[in-house]
C-alpha positions in Angstrom: -15.0 13.1 14.6 -12.1 12.9 12.1 -9.0 11.9 12.7 -6.2 14.2 13.3 -3.9 12.5 11.0 -4.4 10.8 7.5 -2.1 7.9 6.8 1.1 8.0 4.7 -0.7 6.4 1.4 -3.5 9.1 1.9 -1.3 12.0 1.8 0.8 10.8 -0.9 -2.2 10.2 -3.1 -3.6 13.7 -2.1 -0.1 15.5 -3.0 0.0 13.5 -6.4 -3.4 14.4 -7.1 -2.7 18.1 -6.4 0.5 18.0 -8.5 -1.2 16.4 -11.7 -3.7 19.1 -11.5 -0.8 21.5 -11.9 0.5 19.4 -15.0 2.9 17.5 -13.1 3.9 13.6 -14.1 4.5 11.9 -10.9 6.4 8.6 -9.6 5.6 7.5 -6.1 8.5 5.4 -4.0 6.9 2.0 -3.4 6.6 -0.9 -1.1 8.9 -4.2 -2.0 8.5 -7.3 -0.1 11.7 -8.0 2.0 12.3 -11.4 3.9 12.8 -10.9 7.4 13.9 -14.0 9.7 11.1 -15.3 12.0 8.7 -13.0 10.2 8.8 -14.1 6.6 8.3 -11.4 3.7 7.2 -8.1 4.8 6.6 -4.8 2.9 9.2 -2.4 3.2 9.4 1.2 2.2 12.0 2.5 -0.1 11.9 6.1 -0.7 14.0 7.8 -3.4 17.5 8.7 -2.0 16.4 7.7 1.3 14.1 10.6 1.8 11.9 11.3 -1.2 8.1 10.0 -1.7 7.3 11.5 -4.8 9.2 12.7 -8.0 7.1 15.2 -10.0 8.0 16.2 -13.6 6.8 19.1 -15.6 8.8 20.0 -18.7 12.1 21.0 -17.4 10.7 21.4 -14.0 11.8 18.6 -11.2 10.3 18.4 -8.1 11.4 16.1 -5.1 8.8 15.6 -2.2 8.4 14.2 1.2 5.1 14.2 2.5 4.0 14.0 6.2 1.3 14.9 8.6 1.6 17.4 11.7 0.5 15.6 14.7 1.8 17.9 17.3 1.1 17.3 20.7 2.2 19.8 23.7 3.7 16.6 25.6 5.7 15.6 22.4 9.5 15.3 22.9 10.2 17.2 19.8 7.4 19.8 20.2 8.4 23.1 19.0 7.6 25.9 16.8 9.2 23.8 14.1 6.3 21.2 14.2 5.6 17.7 15.7 7.6 14.5 16.0 7.0 13.4 12.4 8.0 16.8 11.0 11.3 16.8 13.1 12.1 13.3 12.1 11.4 14.0 8.6 13.6 17.1 8.7 16.3 15.4 10.5 16.4 12.7 7.9 16.3 15.0 4.9 19.4 16.9 6.6 21.3 13.7 6.9 20.8 12.3 3.5 20.0 15.1 1.1 23.3 16.3 -0.4 22.0 17.6 -3.9 22.0 21.3 -4.9 18.2 20.6 -6.3 15.7 21.4 -3.3 13.9 18.7 -1.5 10.2 19.9 -0.5 8.5 18.7 2.7 5.0 18.8 2.4 3.2 19.0 5.8 -0.3 18.7 6.0 -2.1 20.1 9.4 -5.7 20.2 10.8 -6.5 23.8 11.5 -9.9 25.0 12.2 -11.6 21.5 11.1 -9.8 21.7 7.6 -6.8 20.3 6.2 -4.1 22.9 5.0 -0.8 22.4 3.6 2.3 24.0 4.3 5.7 23.5 2.3 9.5 23.7 3.5 12.3 23.4 1.0 15.8 22.3 1.8 19.3 22.3 0.3 22.4 21.7 2.2 24.0 25.1 1.1 20.6 27.2 2.0 19.2 25.0 4.7 15.4 25.3 5.5 13.1 27.8 3.9 9.7 28.1 3.8 7.9 27.5 0.0 4.6 27.9 1.1 2.8 29.0 4.3 -1.1 28.5 4.5 -1.1 31.6 6.9 -0.2 33.7 3.7 -2.7 32.3 1.4 -6.1 30.2 1.9 -5.8 28.8 -1.3 -3.9 25.4 -0.3 -6.6 24.2 2.0 -7.2 20.6 1.2 -9.9 18.1 2.2 -9.1 14.9 3.9 -9.2 11.8 1.5 -11.3 9.2 2.2 
């Protein structure tokens, strides 16, 4: 049986591959070694602007993208129509840190009917949250899990 979630690196690679097929050039946030007392050097994630996993450029089009998977559980503290714990946490983090007029996108990979599908939310402080893409509106964004 396939796992319900993909790991973060797999999700980001999948998103970058899709963006590159659309003609974007992408830069991905990276891990850096940080010294932690009693642990030594550990990898720490440094997202762009504390929020963004991927910056995608195509001519004059710039997209800022945060990637996550939806692992909604009925017993989850934050489970609601807005999604899973992961989606909830990313939305709150974006609302806290994103102060720019350029939208940031939250790409949410979900397992539906045995297939991975992508939905995209967009956020700006002025307009709040909106849906950029909903898989219920189209089957064209169905994606396969990364091996």
